[in-house]
N, C-alpha and C positions, 0 to 999 in steps of 0.2 A: 212402485209409485202410481200415484193416479193418472188417470189417461189424461186429463186437462193439464197436470204438471209435464207429461212427457210431449204432450203437443206444443205445451210453450215452451220448452226447451228445443224443440225442433225449430220453431219458429223462429227463435232468438239466433241459432246457428246458421239459418239463411240469411237473417237480417244483418249480421256481422259478418258476410262474404266468407264462411267456413269453407266452402267449395272452391273458392278462388275466381268461379266466373258468375257473371250475373248478368240475366236480360233487364233491357230498360228500353222505354221510349221516351220521345220528347218532340219539342217544337221549336222553331227558329225563323228567326226573319233576319234581314240584312240587306246589305247594299251590294249594287254590280258595279263595276267600272265600265267604262266606256272603251271603245276602240273605233279605228278608222270607219266602220260600218255601223256601229250601234252607239245610241247616247247611253249616259249612266240610267240606273234605275232601281227599283227596289224588289225584294222577293220574299217569300215566306213558304213553309212547308213542314214535313214532319218527318220523323227518323225511327227506327227500331233497329234494336242491334244485341251485343252481347261484350261486356266488357270485363277484362281480368285485371290481375295486378299491371302486367307488362304488355298487353295489347287490347286492341278494341277493334271490333268488327262490326259494320252497319249495312242497311240499306236505308237510303233516303230519297224523298221526293218532293220536288219543290216546283214552283212555277213563277216566271215572271214574263212581262210584255214590255218592250224598249221601242221606241221611234228608230226606225232606220234612216241614216244619213244619207241616203241615195248616193252612194260611191259607187259600189259595183252592182248592188240591186235597186229599184227603183224606189221611191219614198212610199212611207206607209209604216205600219205596225208588224213588227215580229215577236211572237212569242216562242218561249222555249220551256219545255217541261223535262228537265231531266231527272233519271231515274239512276241513283249513283250506288255502286256497290263499293265500298270502301274497306280497306286494313290498315290499321294505324300502331306503330310500335309507340309505347309509353315510358316515361323516365320521370320519376318524383322530383319535385322541385323543392317542395315543403311537407314535412310530416308533422301529424299529430298523434304522438303515442305510436302505435304501430301501422297506423293507418295513412296514406297518402292525402294531406290536405290540397295541395297543389300538385298537378302533374302536367308536364308537357307530351306532347304526341305529335308524330310526324307520319307521313304515308301516302296513300294515293288510292287509284282503282279505276275502274272503267265504267263508262256512262252509257245509256242509252237515252237520246235526246229527241222527245215529241217536238216537231215543229208546227207552229199554225202561223199564218200570216195574210195581211189584210194590204197589199201593194197597189199601187197606180197601176192602172192598165191604159196607157198612153194610146193615141191614135197618133200615126205619122202618116199623112196621106190616106190612103185607102187601106192603110195596114194596122191592125190592134196588134200589141205587144204584151203578152203577158208573163209571169215568171212563178214558178213553183220551185219551193224548196224541200229538199227530201229530210226524211228523218233518218236517224242513224246513230252509229256508235262514235263515243270519243272516250277521252281519259282524262284524268284529273290528278293533281299533288296538292299538297299542302300541310297544315300543321296548326296546332292552336295550344292553348291552354284551357285546363280542366281545374276547376274550383269547387270544392265541396262545400255547399252551404249547411246542408243536415247530413244525416248518413244515408239517408235514400235520396239526396237530390242534389243533382250537380249543378253549375252552370259554367257554360262554354264560350270562349271566344275563338273563333276558326276563320283562317285566311286559305281560301281555295283559287286554284287558276283551273279552268273548265277549258279542254282544247277541244274544239269541234269545227270541222271545215267540210260543210256539206257540199253535194252536187246540186246544181240549179238549173232547171230546164228552162230555157227561153223559149216561148211559142211566138211565131211571128204567123198572122192570120191574115190573106189578102183575098177577099172573096171565097172561093172554095180551095184556095192552095194554102196549105199550111207547112211551115218550115220551122224545124226545133233546132236549136244548137244547146250544147251543155257545158258548163263552165264549175268552178268550184269558188265557194265564197269563204271568207273567214270571220267565223262568229264566235272567236275564242272570248273569253271574259273573266274577269276576277271578280270573286265573292268574298264580301267580309260579313260573317254571320256571328249571331249571337243566339246560343242554344240553352234551353232549359230542358233537363232530364230527369227522368223519375226510373231509380233502379230498385229492383224487386229483390 
């Protein structure tokens, strides 16, 4: 057979998922629920991974900034950049021929959350108070629906809950005297995401 025809057949086999696992990349945006510490906000990010007939694994990175309510922390802005490593199991909901048209998935994974903040630094008498929030690891669980728009393009609606309770160092500075205390703050948040993915 001519080389061109052979190459075309190979491309078609990959396109129709003959190998069972396909790499993908995508982008997302969504909304964040608030809690006792943080107000609601919006987020956006990107994702890469591999999707099979009954599983999906991915790495995603996003960013969001939220107003702190001033409960445990001083008032100001807190930004979180979670890098999420996820694994999901998939189950078909509706099929079109041999292909899954709509599928449900659920799972979770672990995250590393980079924290930035711009909090108030009040002065009480001669003492200045500052707070520093640690970056660190957390975990997340969730699920969603995947809807295939075209053979290589899918649209997903996903709900995740991110668990993260970092250490906070509070520094009291009075002249040359510095005193530090440590506490834990709860920065858990729910994420409602809409994702658009291209599958190779």
